[in-house]
N, C-alpha and C positions, 0 to 999 in steps of 0.2 A: 358091256360093249368093248371096253379096253382089253378084256381078257383075250380077245382074238388078235390083238395087234402084235407085230413082230417084237421079239424080245431084244432089249438092248444088251450090250456087253457089260461085264462087271465094272469096267472103267467108266462107262457112261452112267451106270446106276450110281456109282460113287460120286460122280460129278453132280448128278441130280440131287442126291442126298445132301451134298454140301450147300447147294443153292436153297433147298428146302429148309435147312437149318438156319441159313441167313435170313430167309423170309420169316420164319417163326420167331427169330430174335427181334426182327423189326416189329412184328405183331405184339410181342411182349412189351417192347418199349412204348408202343402206342396204347397200352392199357388193355390188350387182348383183342383188338379189332382194328382192321384197316379196310378202307373202301376197296372194292375190286380193282379200281383203276390203279391203286398202288400195288396190288398183287401182280397185275398184268405188267406194270412198269418194271418191277423187279424180275419177274419171270423172263421178260424179253431183253431187258437192258441193264441188269445189275452188272457192274464192272467185272469183267473176266469170267462171269458165271452165267449171265443171261443168254437166252437163245441166240440173239443177234450179236452178242459181244464175245462169246466163246468161239472155239475153233471148229465146231462140227460143220460138216457140209450141209447146206440147206437147199440149194437150188439144183434142178436137173434130176436125171434118173437116179443118181446116187444119194439124193437128198430127200426132202420131205414133200416137196411140191415142185411143179414146173410152171414157170412164168412164161408169158408170151415171148420175151426176148430169147429165153432158153429154147423155146419150141422152134422158132424160125427167125432167121435174119431179115425176112421180109417185113416183119413187124417194125423193126427199127428203120428200115429203108423207107417205108411208107410214112412213118412219123417224121422222118427227116424232111420230107417235102413240106409238111406243115410248119416245121421249124424255120425253113428257108423263108416262107412267107412272113412269119412273125419277125424274123431278124431284119428283113427288108423294110418292114414298117416301123422298126424301133432301133435296135442296135445289134451288131454282130457278136452277141454274147449268148451263151447257153448255160443254164445252171440246172443240174440234175440232182434231185433229192433222193437219197437212199439208193445208190446205184447197184446194189446187189452184187452179182459176180463181176460186173463191169461189161457184160455182154451187150447191153443196150447202148452204152456209150461207144463201144467198138463199132457196132453196126451203123449207128448214126454218123460217126465221124468218117467211116469209109464211104457211106453214101454221099455225104456232103462233099467229100473230096472228089468223087465221081462227077458231082454236079458243079464242081468249081465254086462252091459256096461255103467254104470252111469258116467257122467263127474265129474271131481273134482270140477268144478264150472260151474254154469249156471247163466250167467249175463243177465239182462234185462235193456236195455236202454229205458226209458220211460219219455217223456217230460210232460205228463199229471199227475198232482198230484192226480186227481180223479181216473184215471185208475190205477195208481200205488197202491192206497189203495185197489181197487177192486182185483187186482192181488194178493196182499199180503193176503187179507182175504181168497180168494179161495185156495191159496196154503197152507196157515196155516191150513185151515180146512181139505183139502183133502190129503195133503202130509206133515204132521207135522214131520215125521221122516226124510224127505229129505230137509226140509227148510233151514238147515245150509249150504247146497250146493248152494243156490240161493242168489244172490246179485243184488241190483238195482243200476244203474249208472245214473249220471246226465249228463255225457258227454262220448264221445268215449275214451277208454284208449289210452295211448300214444303208446303202443305196444300190439299186440295180436297175438296168435297162436291158431288154432283150427277151429271151424265151426261158421259161421255167418248166421243167417236166417232172412229174412224180408218177411213176408206174407202180401200182400196188404199194403205196406209201401210207395213205390215209387209213387203210384198214388195219394197219399194224400199230396204230397209235392207241394208247390206253383209253378205255371207256369206263364210265360209271354204269353200274347196273341199277335200274329203277324198277320197283315192284309196287303195283297198285293192288290193294286188297282191302276188303271190308270198309270201303269208303275212305281209306287213308293211303298215303304214299310213303314208301320205305326206300331206303338205300340198302341194297344188298352188298354185304361185305364179307370178309373172311376172318375166321377165328381159328383156334387150334384146340383139338380134343385129343389128348394123349400125344401121339406123334403125327396125327393126320390133320389136314385142313378141313374145315367145315364152313358151310354157308351160315350167315347170321344177318338178319335184317335189323336195321335201326331206323328211327325217325331221322330224316336228313337234317343236317346242319348247314350244308353248303347252300348259300342263297341262290346261286345260279341254278343249282339242281332243283331247288324248290320251285323257282320261277318256271323252269322248263316243264316240270311235272304238272304244274297247274295249267299249262298251255296245251296239253295233250289230252284228248278225250279217248279213253280206252275202256274196255269192260273190266269187271272185277277179275282178280286173279290173273294179272297180266304182267309179264316181265319183258323189259326191253333195255336198250342201251342209249347213252348219249355220250358223244366224244367232244369234250371241251378242248382236248389236246388238238384235234383236227381243226376245230374252229380257231384255236389260237394260232396255229401255223398259218392258216390262210389269212388271218387278220394281220399277222406280222409281215407276210409277203406283200399284201396290198399296201401297207403303210410304207414299206421300203422300196417298192417299185416306182420308178419315175415314168417309164414308158415301156410297154411290152405286154406280154400275155403269158399266162401259166396254163398248162394242160395237165389235168389229173385223170388217170385211167385206173379204174377200180371197179369192184363189184358193189352194187348198192342200188338204192331206189330213191325216188322222191318221198317226201314225208308221208303223204297219204298212203302209199303202199308200205312204207317202212313200218308205220304204226297201224297197220290194218288190223281190225279186230281178230282176224283168224291167225295173225302172227303173234300168238300169245306167249311164246317161249323165247322170243328175241331171235337174234341172228348170230350169237356167239358160236365160233367154230374153231376147232383145233386141228392141226395137220401134223401127222407123224408117219414117216416112211410111206407117203402117198395114200394114207388112210385118213379119212375125216371122221371126227367124233366131237362130242360136246362136253368133255370133262377137262376143264383147264387145270385141275389139280393133278392130273396124270403126268408123272415124270417132268416136273418143272425144269426148264432149261434145255430139254431135249425135243420139245415140240413147239410149233408156232401157235399163237393164239391170235385170232382175228375177229373183227366184227364188220358187217356190211356198213357202207357209207350212207349217211343221210345227205343226199346231194342238195336237197332243199336248204338245209342248214348251211352247207358250204356256200351256195350261191348268195344266201341272205347275209352271211358273214362278210363276204367280199364287198357287197353293196354297202353294208354298214361301215366299212372301213375304207371307203373312197375308191373301191374298184368297180368294174363293170362286168355284168354277165354277158358273155360273148357266144355261148352255145352249149348245147347238151344233146348228145346222141348216143347210140349204141356203138360198141367197138366195131361191129361189122360195117355200119354206115361210115364211120370215121375212116376206116381203112379203105373201103371202096372209094370214098370221096377223094382220098389221097392217092388213088391209082395203084393199089396193091396188085391188081391183076395185070397191070402193065408189065410187071417183072417177068411174067410168064412168056412174054414175047422174046425174052433174051435166050430162050431155049426152044428148040424145035420139038413139037409134040411127038415127032417120030423117034426122038431120043428118049425112050420110055424111062430109062434108068435115071435120067436127069430131070425130066419133066414131071413124072408121077409124084416124086416126093414133094416138089414145090406145090403142086396142085393139092396134095393132101394137107400140107401145112396151111395153105389158105383156107381150106375147108374147116380145119380145126379152129383157126383164128376167127372165122366169120360165121360159121354155122350156128343157127339158133339153138341147136342141141349141144353145142360145145361152148366156146367162149364168146360167140358173136353177140348174143343178147344179154347174157349174164353180166358182162363187163360194160360199163358206161364210160363216156368221155365227157368231161366238162371243161370249158374254156372260160377263164376269168382274165380281165385285163385292166390296163391303166393307160388312158390316152389313146386308145384304139376304138374306133366306132364302126369299122366296116366288117362284114361277115367274113369269117375265116373259111378256107376251102374245105376243111374237114367237116364242116357243119352245114354245107349248102343243101344237102338232102338228108332226110331221116330225122328231122327236128323232133326232139322229145321234150322240149321245154314246157309243154302243156302238162306234163306229168309231175313237175316240180311243185 
């Protein structure tokens, strides 16, 4: 399948080889085997070499995939309406996790300025030095008059009140691979044979993974994922939040659908030059590696750590509930050149055949008990 993918440059291949060698050395230090979560962590976040920490362009037409903010500014404008409500109920602060190119932050701040509801502070938690530089360059260029309100964080604050947003963040956190076969549970990890990576199953030693595996009923010969990293992030946010809500937007399912008997090969997926495939060993450092989100686990983790479940719906309903179609009234339908692209963007963001149903939105909070506007219609909590 990867033989049909676009060929990288010699420089890109050299970069990938350098990262592959670093991962192989890590495997050797660990006795010849590492869990897949460690492989994914290094492939995506190894300092200066990982997919998100090196300098290759990732987002947009010239990258490997297109996110909703890159597709349309209307996404951020609609999301801004939800953030206004959260800030009014808590504090005038916003924290964005993993801000990508900075486009979502730009669109949100511009819309909040139009609505005369700017936050006192817009914080961005970004682990990639390269992406941080790109975000800073974009916001300095487009929003010089608001840049004093923006700050970049190296770690979560000890305490926070306000709104937290994470768009396509949870899917990029490392996952463990679990394999059920012959009445036993195995953890699928990575070894080395010659100069290539190979799959290798072992009996799990991780107590959390063993407990998880025993809680899931699946047929024999079944492979899936569990993201303790995503659960850990949500737990930390709930413990540090005093008052407010967090909004996560990502592709995924509730646990019953996630671990459906027919989903026997899991959800692991790689993205390279707008091509999707399932080989995470292909060109480490040059491709994204993701897994769908188990939103049931996310909701349960929040509740277990003092948070509240506030809502769960599709991206389409969330955007409609926040009035994304209202923005079409800014342009006359007779102005086809201006109107048609906006209508097409809304179609792509909300159509069941595009992003509308694949992506879900979950709201978790602390100290808030009233329904949020983005979840008033299209409730999917029954699927968690």
